[in-house]
N, CA, C, O and the ligand as a Tripos MOL2 file, in Angstrom:
@<TRIPOS>MOLECULE
protein
  241   239    61     0     0
PROTEIN
NO_CHARGES

@<TRIPOS>ATOM
      1 N         102.0400   99.2450   91.7570 N.3       1 MET1
      2 CA        101.2140  100.3330   92.2850 C.3       1 MET1
      3 C         101.4970  101.6140   91.4970 C.2       1 MET1
      4 O         102.6470  101.9340   91.1980 O.2       1 MET1
      5 N         100.4170  102.3470   91.1650 N.am      2 LYS2
      6 CA        100.5540  103.6060   90.4250 C.3       2 LYS2
      7 C         100.7250  104.7630   91.4110 C.2       2 LYS2
      8 O         100.0970  104.7960   92.4690 O.2       2 LYS2
      9 N         101.5790  105.6990   91.0430 N.am      3 CYS3
     10 CA        101.7950  106.8830   91.8750 C.3       3 CYS3
     11 C         100.5150  107.7330   91.8790 C.2       3 CYS3
     12 O          99.9790  108.0370   90.8130 O.2       3 CYS3
     13 N         100.0230  108.1180   93.0580 N.am      4 PRO4
     14 CA         98.8010  108.9320   93.1090 C.3       4 PRO4
     15 C          99.0170  110.3760   92.6300 C.2       4 PRO4
     16 O          98.0470  111.1070   92.4330 O.2       4 PRO4
     17 N         100.2730  110.7930   92.4410 N.am      5 TYR5
     18 CA        100.5730  112.1590   91.9870 C.3       5 TYR5
     19 C         100.6930  112.2380   90.4710 C.2       5 TYR5
     20 O         100.1210  113.1300   89.8450 O.2       5 TYR5
     21 N         101.4520  111.2860   89.8690 N.am      6 CYS6
     22 CA        101.7310  111.3720   88.4220 C.3       6 CYS6
     23 C         101.2610  110.1520   87.6430 C.2       6 CYS6
     24 O         101.3850  110.1310   86.4180 O.2       6 CYS6
     25 N         100.7280  109.1430   88.3090 N.am      7 ASP7
     26 CA        100.1840  107.9420   87.6810 C.3       7 ASP7
     27 C         101.2430  107.0200   87.0600 C.2       7 ASP7
     28 O         100.8840  106.1030   86.3220 O.2       7 ASP7
     29 N         102.5480  107.2380   87.3390 N.am      8 SER8
     30 CA        103.5970  106.3290   86.8540 C.3       8 SER8
     31 C         103.6500  105.0900   87.7380 C.2       8 SER8
     32 O         103.1950  105.1060   88.8810 O.2       8 SER8
     33 N         104.2100  104.0220   87.1940 N.am      9 GLU9
     34 CA        104.3960  102.8000   87.9800 C.3       9 GLU9
     35 C         105.4740  103.0490   89.0340 C.2       9 GLU9
     36 O         106.5430  103.5720   88.7180 O.2       9 GLU9
     37 N         105.1980  102.6790   90.2780 N.am     10 MET10
     38 CA        106.1500  102.9230   91.3660 C.3      10 MET10
     39 C         107.0440  101.7020   91.5790 C.2      10 MET10
     40 O         106.6420  100.5700   91.3140 O.2      10 MET10
     41 N         108.2680  101.9510   92.0620 N.am     11 GLU11
     42 CA        109.1840  100.8650   92.4310 C.3      11 GLU11
     43 C         108.7020  100.2490   93.7280 C.2      11 GLU11
     44 O         108.2850  100.9500   94.6490 O.2      11 GLU11
     45 N         108.7670   98.9110   93.7880 N.am     12 GLU12
     46 CA        108.4080   98.2150   95.0160 C.3      12 GLU12
     47 C         109.6780   97.9440   95.7970 C.2      12 GLU12
     48 O         110.6750   97.5230   95.2100 O.2      12 GLU12
     49 N         109.6750   98.1740   97.1100 N.am     13 GLY13
     50 CA        110.8650   97.9280   97.9100 C.3      13 GLY13
     51 C         110.5600   98.0520   99.3790 C.2      13 GLY13
     52 O         109.4610   97.7310   99.8320 O.2      13 GLY13
     53 N         111.5440   98.5210  100.1210 N.am     14 ALA14
     54 CA        111.3650   98.6540  101.5630 C.3      14 ALA14
     55 C         112.2320   99.7780  102.0800 C.2      14 ALA14
     56 O         113.2970  100.0650  101.5330 O.2      14 ALA14
     57 N         111.7680  100.4080  103.1340 N.am     15 LEU15
     58 CA        112.5790  101.3770  103.8580 C.3      15 LEU15
     59 C         113.1800  100.6250  105.0370 C.2      15 LEU15
     60 O         112.4590  100.0490  105.8520 O.2      15 LEU15
     61 N         114.5090  100.6340  105.1220 N.am     16 ILE16
     62 CA        115.1310   99.8900  106.2100 C.3      16 ILE16
     63 C         115.8890  100.8250  107.1390 C.2      16 ILE16
     64 O         116.3720  101.8810  106.7320 O.2      16 ILE16
     65 N         115.9810  100.4100  108.3910 N.am     17 SER17
     66 CA        116.6330  101.2250  109.4050 C.3      17 SER17
     67 C         117.1560  100.3170  110.5150 C.2      17 SER17
     68 O         116.5430   99.3010  110.8430 O.2      17 SER17
     69 N         118.2970  100.6970  111.0880 N.am     18 ARG18
     70 CA        118.8230   99.9320  112.2230 C.3      18 ARG18
     71 C         117.9330  100.1000  113.4450 C.2      18 ARG18
     72 O         117.7310   99.1640  114.2190 O.2      18 ARG18
     73 N         117.3990  101.3250  113.6060 N.am     19 MET19
     74 CA        116.5230  101.6040  114.7490 C.3      19 MET19
     75 C         115.0730  101.5060  114.3010 C.2      19 MET19
     76 O         114.7580  101.7470  113.1350 O.2      19 MET19
     77 N         114.2040  101.1570  115.2160 N.am     20 VAL20
     78 CA        112.7750  101.1080  114.8860 C.3      20 VAL20
     79 C         112.2980  102.5470  114.6700 C.2      20 VAL20
     80 O         112.3560  103.3560  115.5960 O.2      20 VAL20
     81 N         111.8270  102.8790  113.4600 N.am     21 PRO21
     82 CA        111.3840  104.2530  113.2230 C.3      21 PRO21
     83 C         110.1200  104.5730  114.0180 C.2      21 PRO21
     84 O         109.3150  103.6940  114.3260 O.2      21 PRO21
     85 N         109.9720  105.8550  114.3400 N.am     22 GLN22
     86 CA        108.8060  106.2940  115.0950 C.3      22 GLN22
     87 C         108.0290  107.3120  114.2820 C.2      22 GLN22
     88 O         108.5990  108.0920  113.5190 O.2      22 GLN22
     89 N         106.7310  107.2890  114.4570 N.am     23 TRP23
     90 CA        105.8600  108.3050  113.8880 C.3      23 TRP23
     91 C         105.6460  109.3730  114.9500 C.2      23 TRP23
     92 O         105.1430  109.0870  116.0360 O.2      23 TRP23
     93 N         106.0310  110.6150  114.6310 N.am     24 LEU24
     94 CA        105.8300  111.7200  115.5610 C.3      24 LEU24
     95 C         104.7680  112.6430  114.9850 C.2      24 LEU24
     96 O         105.0090  113.3710  114.0230 O.2      24 LEU24
     97 N         103.6040  112.5980  115.5860 N.am     25 LYS25
     98 CA        102.4970  113.4310  115.1310 C.3      25 LYS25
     99 C         102.8080  114.8830  115.4430 C.2      25 LYS25
    100 O         103.3520  115.1990  116.5010 O.2      25 LYS25
    101 N         102.4530  115.7810  114.4950 N.am     26 LYS26
    102 CA        102.7110  117.2040  114.6610 C.3      26 LYS26
    103 C         102.0960  117.7000  115.9770 C.2      26 LYS26
    104 O         100.9310  117.4390  116.2770 O.2      26 LYS26
    105 N         102.9040  118.4130  116.7420 N.am     27 GLY27
    106 CA        102.4130  118.9820  117.9900 C.3      27 GLY27
    107 C         102.6100  118.0740  119.1920 C.2      27 GLY27
    108 O         102.4200  118.4960  120.3330 O.2      27 GLY27
    109 N         103.0010  116.7950  118.9320 N.am     28 GLU28
    110 CA        103.2100  115.8760  120.0510 C.3      28 GLU28
    111 C         104.7010  115.7020  120.3050 C.2      28 GLU28
    112 O         105.5220  115.9370  119.4180 O.2      28 GLU28
    113 N         105.0470  115.2870  121.5280 N.am     29 LYS29
    114 CA        106.4540  115.1490  121.8890 C.3      29 LYS29
    115 C         106.9020  113.6980  121.9480 C.2      29 LYS29
    116 O         108.1010  113.4190  121.9340 O.2      29 LYS29
    117 N         105.9540  112.7700  122.0140 N.am     30 LYS30
    118 CA        106.2950  111.3630  122.1380 C.3      30 LYS30
    119 C         105.9240  110.6520  120.8390 C.2      30 LYS30
    120 O         104.7910  110.7370  120.3660 O.2      30 LYS30
    121 N         106.9130  109.9440  120.2710 N.am     31 GLY31
    122 CA        106.6880  109.2250  119.0260 C.3      31 GLY31
    123 C         106.0520  107.8680  119.2570 C.2      31 GLY31
    124 O         106.0830  107.3170  120.3580 O.2      31 GLY31
    125 N         105.4740  107.3450  118.1820 N.am     32 LEU32
    126 CA        104.8480  106.0280  118.2170 C.3      32 LEU32
    127 C         105.7340  105.0710  117.4090 C.2      32 LEU32
    128 O         105.9640  105.2980  116.2210 O.2      32 LEU32
    129 N         106.2280  104.0120  118.0420 N.am     33 PHE33
    130 CA        107.0660  103.0510  117.3240 C.3      33 PHE33
    131 C         106.2460  102.3400  116.2550 C.2      33 PHE33
    132 O         105.1550  101.8400  116.5290 O.2      33 PHE33
    133 N         106.7810  102.2980  115.0270 N.am     34 LEU34
    134 CA        106.0590  101.6550  113.9310 C.3      34 LEU34
    135 C         106.3050  100.1480  113.9650 C.2      34 LEU34
    136 O         107.3640   99.6850  114.3880 O.2      34 LEU34
    137 N         105.3220   99.4080  113.5190 N.am     35 ASP35
    138 CA        105.3620   97.9580  113.5440 C.3      35 ASP35
    139 C         106.1440   97.4580  112.3230 C.2      35 ASP35
    140 O         105.5910   97.3580  111.2280 O.2      35 ASP35
    141 N         107.4360   97.1450  112.5160 N.am     36 CYS36
    142 CA        108.3170   96.7560  111.4170 C.3      36 CYS36
    143 C         108.5160   95.2500  111.3530 C.2      36 CYS36
    144 O         108.3240   94.5220  112.3270 O.2      36 CYS36
    145 N         108.9150   94.8110  110.1450 N.am     37 LYS37
    146 CA        109.3650   93.4440  109.9570 C.3      37 LYS37
    147 C         110.8470   93.4210  110.3030 C.2      37 LYS37
    148 O         111.5640   94.3540  109.9400 O.2      37 LYS37
    149 N         111.3330   92.3910  110.9900 N.am     38 LYS38
    150 CA        112.7600   92.2650  111.3040 C.3      38 LYS38
    151 C         113.4680   91.6140  110.1220 C.2      38 LYS38
    152 O         113.0010   90.6070  109.5910 O.2      38 LYS38
    153 N         114.5890   92.1860  109.7150 N.am     39 ASN39
    154 CA        115.3830   91.6240  108.6330 C.3      39 ASN39
    155 C         116.8450   91.6600  109.0990 C.2      39 ASN39
    156 O         117.5540   92.6370  108.8590 O.2      39 ASN39
    157 N         117.2800   90.6010  109.7570 N.am     40 PHE40
    158 CA        118.5910   90.5260  110.4180 C.3      40 PHE40
    159 C         118.7290   91.7130  111.3740 C.2      40 PHE40
    160 O         117.9200   91.8450  112.2920 O.2      40 PHE40
    161 N         119.7330   92.5810  111.1840 N.am     41 ALA41
    162 CA        119.9270   93.7040  112.1120 C.3      41 ALA41
    163 C         119.0100   94.8830  111.7970 C.2      41 ALA41
    164 O         118.9650   95.8630  112.5420 O.2      41 ALA41
    165 N         118.2790   94.7790  110.6850 N.am     42 ASN42
    166 CA        117.4650   95.9170  110.2470 C.3      42 ASN42
    167 C         115.9810   95.7450  110.5370 C.2      42 ASN42
    168 O         115.4740   94.6340  110.6910 O.2      42 ASN42
    169 N         115.3150   96.8700  110.6030 N.am     43 ASN43
    170 CA        113.8630   96.9250  110.6660 C.3      43 ASN43
    171 C         113.4010   97.3650  109.2850 C.2      43 ASN43
    172 O         114.0070   98.2340  108.6590 O.2      43 ASN43
    173 N         112.3160   96.7490  108.8200 N.am     44 GLU44
    174 CA        111.9120   96.9460  107.4330 C.3      44 GLU44
    175 C         110.4290   97.2960  107.3260 C.2      44 GLU44
    176 O         109.5720   96.6400  107.9170 O.2      44 GLU44
    177 N         110.1530   98.3410  106.5590 N.am     45 LEU45
    178 CA        108.7670   98.7140  106.2650 C.3      45 LEU45
    179 C         108.5490   98.5970  104.7580 C.2      45 LEU45
    180 O         109.2680   99.2330  103.9880 O.2      45 LEU45
    181 N         107.5750   97.8000  104.3190 N.am     46 PRO46
    182 CA        107.2920   97.7020  102.8830 C.3      46 PRO46
    183 C         106.9160   99.0780  102.3350 C.2      46 PRO46
    184 O         106.2180   99.8520  102.9900 O.2      46 PRO46
    185 N         107.3950   99.3720  101.1140 N.am     47 ALA47
    186 CA        107.1790  100.7070  100.5580 C.3      47 ALA47
    187 C         107.1350  100.6950   99.0400 C.2      47 ALA47
    188 O         107.5890   99.7500   98.3950 O.2      47 ALA47
    189 N         106.5800  101.7610   98.4840 N.am     48 HIS48
    190 CA        106.6280  102.0190   97.0410 C.3      48 HIS48
    191 C         107.2040  103.4080   96.8390 C.2      48 HIS48
    192 O         106.8900  104.3400   97.5790 O.2      48 HIS48
    193 N         108.0660  103.5380   95.8100 N.am     49 ARG49
    194 CA        108.7370  104.8200   95.5810 C.3      49 ARG49
    195 C         108.5010  105.2840   94.1520 C.2      49 ARG49
    196 O         108.6060  104.4980   93.2100 O.2      49 ARG49
    197 N         108.1820  106.5620   93.9970 N.am     50 CYS50
    198 CA        108.0830  107.1690   92.6670 C.3      50 CYS50
    199 C         109.3730  107.9340   92.4050 C.2      50 CYS50
    200 O         109.6940  108.8920   93.1080 O.2      50 CYS50
    201 N         110.1050  107.5010   91.3890 N.am     51 VAL51
    202 CA        111.3900  108.1250   91.0510 C.3      51 VAL51
    203 C         111.1590  109.5480   90.5260 C.2      51 VAL51
    204 O         111.9410  110.4520   90.8200 O.2      51 VAL51
    205 N         110.0790  109.7450   89.7470 N.am     52 LYS52
    206 CA        109.7900  111.0590   89.1520 C.3      52 LYS52
    207 C         109.4170  112.0950   90.2040 C.2      52 LYS52
    208 O         109.9470  113.2060   90.2040 O.2      52 LYS52
    209 N         108.5020  111.7280   91.1030 N.am     53 CYS53
    210 CA        107.9840  112.6790   92.1040 C.3      53 CYS53
    211 C         108.8040  112.6960   93.3910 C.2      53 CYS53
    212 O         108.6250  113.5770   94.2320 O.2      53 CYS53
    213 N         109.7040  111.7210   93.5450 N.am     54 LYS54
    214 CA        110.4880  111.5940   94.7830 C.3      54 LYS54
    215 C         109.5780  111.4410   96.0090 C.2      54 LYS54
    216 O         109.7950  112.0540   97.0530 O.2      54 LYS54
    217 N         108.5470  110.5930   95.8380 N.am     55 LYS55
    218 CA        107.6360  110.2960   96.9370 C.3      55 LYS55
    219 C         107.7800  108.8220   97.3110 C.2      55 LYS55
    220 O         108.0290  107.9670   96.4610 O.2      55 LYS55
    221 N         107.6150  108.5510   98.6050 N.am     56 VAL56
    222 CA        107.6080  107.1730   99.0870 C.3      56 VAL56
    223 C         106.3130  106.9570   99.8520 C.2      56 VAL56
    224 O         105.9240  107.7670  100.6930 O.2      56 VAL56
    225 N         105.6490  105.8420   99.5400 N.am     57 ILE57
    226 CA        104.4460  105.4690  100.2700 C.3      57 ILE57
    227 C         104.7790  104.2310  101.1020 C.2      57 ILE57
    228 O         105.1900  103.1990  100.5700 O.2      57 ILE57
    229 N         104.5970  104.3530  102.4020 N.am     58 LEU58
    230 CA        104.9530  103.2800  103.3290 C.3      58 LEU58
    231 C         103.7180  102.5240  103.7800 C.2      58 LEU58
    232 O         102.6430  103.1020  103.9440 O.2      58 LEU58
    233 N         103.8880  101.2090  103.9790 N.am     59 ASP59
    234 CA        102.8550  100.4050  104.6300 C.3      59 ASP59
    235 C         103.2260  100.3430  106.1060 C.2      59 ASP59
    236 O         104.1970   99.6800  106.4700 O.2      59 ASP59
    237 N         102.4830  101.0100  106.9420 N.am     60 VAL60
    238 CA        102.8320  101.0230  108.3700 C.3      60 VAL60
    239 C         101.7470  100.4130  109.2330 C.2      60 VAL60
    240 O         101.8920  100.3510  110.4540 O.2      60 VAL60
    241 ZN        104.8600  110.1510   90.7980 Zn       61 ZN61
@<TRIPOS>BOND
     1     1     2 1
     2     2     3 1
     3     3     4 2
     4     3     5 am
     5     5     6 1
     6     6     7 1
     7     7     8 2
     8     7     9 am
     9     9    10 1
    10    10    11 1
    11    11    12 2
    12    11    13 am
    13    13    14 1
    14    14    15 1
    15    15    16 2
    16    15    17 am
    17    17    18 1
    18    18    19 1
    19    19    20 2
    20    19    21 am
    21    21    22 1
    22    22    23 1
    23    23    24 2
    24    23    25 am
    25    25    26 1
    26    26    27 1
    27    27    28 2
    28    27    29 am
    29    29    30 1
    30    30    31 1
    31    31    32 2
    32    31    33 am
    33    33    34 1
    34    34    35 1
    35    35    36 2
    36    35    37 am
    37    37    38 1
    38    38    39 1
    39    39    40 2
    40    39    41 am
    41    41    42 1
    42    42    43 1
    43    43    44 2
    44    43    45 am
    45    45    46 1
    46    46    47 1
    47    47    48 2
    48    47    49 am
    49    49    50 1
    50    50    51 1
    51    51    52 2
    52    51    53 am
    53    53    54 1
    54    54    55 1
    55    55    56 2
    56    55    57 am
    57    57    58 1
    58    58    59 1
    59    59    60 2
    60    59    61 am
    61    61    62 1
    62    62    63 1
    63    63    64 2
    64    63    65 am
    65    65    66 1
    66    66    67 1
    67    67    68 2
    68    67    69 am
    69    69    70 1
    70    70    71 1
    71    71    72 2
    72    71    73 am
    73    73    74 1
    74    74    75 1
    75    75    76 2
    76    75    77 am
    77    77    78 1
    78    78    79 1
    79    79    80 2
    80    79    81 am
    81    81    82 1
    82    82    83 1
    83    83    84 2
    84    83    85 am
    85    85    86 1
    86    86    87 1
    87    87    88 2
    88    87    89 am
    89    89    90 1
    90    90    91 1
    91    91    92 2
    92    91    93 am
    93    93    94 1
    94    94    95 1
    95    95    96 2
    96    95    97 am
    97    97    98 1
    98    98    99 1
    99    99   100 2
   100    99   101 am
   101   101   102 1
   102   102   103 1
   103   103   104 2
   104   103   105 am
   105   105   106 1
   106   106   107 1
   107   107   108 2
   108   107   109 am
   109   109   110 1
   110   110   111 1
   111   111   112 2
   112   111   113 am
   113   113   114 1
   114   114   115 1
   115   115   116 2
   116   115   117 am
   117   117   118 1
   118   118   119 1
   119   119   120 2
   120   119   121 am
   121   121   122 1
   122   122   123 1
   123   123   124 2
   124   123   125 am
   125   125   126 1
   126   126   127 1
   127   127   128 2
   128   127   129 am
   129   129   130 1
   130   130   131 1
   131   131   132 2
   132   131   133 am
   133   133   134 1
   134   134   135 1
   135   135   136 2
   136   135   137 am
   137   137   138 1
   138   138   139 1
   139   139   140 2
   140   139   141 am
   141   141   142 1
   142   142   143 1
   143   143   144 2
   144   143   145 am
   145   145   146 1
   146   146   147 1
   147   147   148 2
   148   147   149 am
   149   149   150 1
   150   150   151 1
   151   151   152 2
   152   151   153 am
   153   153   154 1
   154   154   155 1
   155   155   156 2
   156   155   157 am
   157   157   158 1
   158   158   159 1
   159   159   160 2
   160   159   161 am
   161   161   162 1
   162   162   163 1
   163   163   164 2
   164   163   165 am
   165   165   166 1
   166   166   167 1
   167   167   168 2
   168   167   169 am
   169   169   170 1
   170   170   171 1
   171   171   172 2
   172   171   173 am
   173   173   174 1
   174   174   175 1
   175   175   176 2
   176   175   177 am
   177   177   178 1
   178   178   179 1
   179   179   180 2
   180   179   181 am
   181   181   182 1
   182   182   183 1
   183   183   184 2
   184   183   185 am
   185   185   186 1
   186   186   187 1
   187   187   188 2
   188   187   189 am
   189   189   190 1
   190   190   191 1
   191   191   192 2
   192   191   193 am
   193   193   194 1
   194   194   195 1
   195   195   196 2
   196   195   197 am
   197   197   198 1
   198   198   199 1
   199   199   200 2
   200   199   201 am
   201   201   202 1
   202   202   203 1
   203   203   204 2
   204   203   205 am
   205   205   206 1
   206   206   207 1
   207   207   208 2
   208   207   209 am
   209   209   210 1
   210   210   211 1
   211   211   212 2
   212   211   213 am
   213   213   214 1
   214   214   215 1
   215   215   216 2
   216   215   217 am
   217   217   218 1
   218   218   219 1
   219   219   220 2
   220   219   221 am
   221   221   222 1
   222   222   223 1
   223   223   224 2
   224   223   225 am
   225   225   226 1
   226   226   227 1
   227   227   228 2
   228   227   229 am
   229   229   230 1
   230   230   231 1
   231   231   232 2
   232   231   233 am
   233   233   234 1
   234   234   235 1
   235   235   236 2
   236   235   237 am
   237   237   238 1
   238   238   239 1
   239   239   240 2
@<TRIPOS>SUBSTRUCTURE
     1 MET1         2 RESIDUE 1 A MET
     2 LYS2         6 RESIDUE 1 A LYS
     3 CYS3        10 RESIDUE 1 A CYS
     4 PRO4        14 RESIDUE 1 A PRO
     5 TYR5        18 RESIDUE 1 A TYR
     6 CYS6        22 RESIDUE 1 A CYS
     7 ASP7        26 RESIDUE 1 A ASP
     8 SER8        30 RESIDUE 1 A SER
     9 GLU9        34 RESIDUE 1 A GLU
    10 MET10       38 RESIDUE 1 A MET
    11 GLU11       42 RESIDUE 1 A GLU
    12 GLU12       46 RESIDUE 1 A GLU
    13 GLY13       50 RESIDUE 1 A GLY
    14 ALA14       54 RESIDUE 1 A ALA
    15 LEU15       58 RESIDUE 1 A LEU
    16 ILE16       62 RESIDUE 1 A ILE
    17 SER17       66 RESIDUE 1 A SER
    18 ARG18       70 RESIDUE 1 A ARG
    19 MET19       74 RESIDUE 1 A MET
    20 VAL20       78 RESIDUE 1 A VAL
    21 PRO21       82 RESIDUE 1 A PRO
    22 GLN22       86 RESIDUE 1 A GLN
    23 TRP23       90 RESIDUE 1 A TRP
    24 LEU24       94 RESIDUE 1 A LEU
    25 LYS25       98 RESIDUE 1 A LYS
    26 LYS26      102 RESIDUE 1 A LYS
    27 GLY27      106 RESIDUE 1 A GLY
    28 GLU28      110 RESIDUE 1 A GLU
    29 LYS29      114 RESIDUE 1 A LYS
    30 LYS30      118 RESIDUE 1 A LYS
    31 GLY31      122 RESIDUE 1 A GLY
    32 LEU32      126 RESIDUE 1 A LEU
    33 PHE33      130 RESIDUE 1 A PHE
    34 LEU34      134 RESIDUE 1 A LEU
    35 ASP35      138 RESIDUE 1 A ASP
    36 CYS36      142 RESIDUE 1 A CYS
    37 LYS37      146 RESIDUE 1 A LYS
    38 LYS38      150 RESIDUE 1 A LYS
    39 ASN39      154 RESIDUE 1 A ASN
    40 PHE40      158 RESIDUE 1 A PHE
    41 ALA41      162 RESIDUE 1 A ALA
    42 ASN42      166 RESIDUE 1 A ASN
    43 ASN43      170 RESIDUE 1 A ASN
    44 GLU44      174 RESIDUE 1 A GLU
    45 LEU45      178 RESIDUE 1 A LEU
    46 PRO46      182 RESIDUE 1 A PRO
    47 ALA47      186 RESIDUE 1 A ALA
    48 HIS48      190 RESIDUE 1 A HIS
    49 ARG49      194 RESIDUE 1 A ARG
    50 CYS50      198 RESIDUE 1 A CYS
    51 VAL51      202 RESIDUE 1 A VAL
    52 LYS52      206 RESIDUE 1 A LYS
    53 CYS53      210 RESIDUE 1 A CYS
    54 LYS54      214 RESIDUE 1 A LYS
    55 LYS55      218 RESIDUE 1 A LYS
    56 VAL56      222 RESIDUE 1 A VAL
    57 ILE57      226 RESIDUE 1 A ILE
    58 LEU58      230 RESIDUE 1 A LEU
    59 ASP59      234 RESIDUE 1 A ASP
    60 VAL60      238 RESIDUE 1 A VAL
    61 ZN61       241 GROUP 0 **** ****
């Protein structure tokens, strides 16, 4: 996948967390649990990372 900011090839990987991450919309107080893949004790979201721009794009 190409970075939408600089057009470089992005690293393919995953964002992992012990807790299920939540999306908290600006102005709201209650988060929405994201639909993660289970990977042993971790929750995993497929992602692409641009090393140059320090951006991560998540598949949620
Ligand atoms: Zn980039």
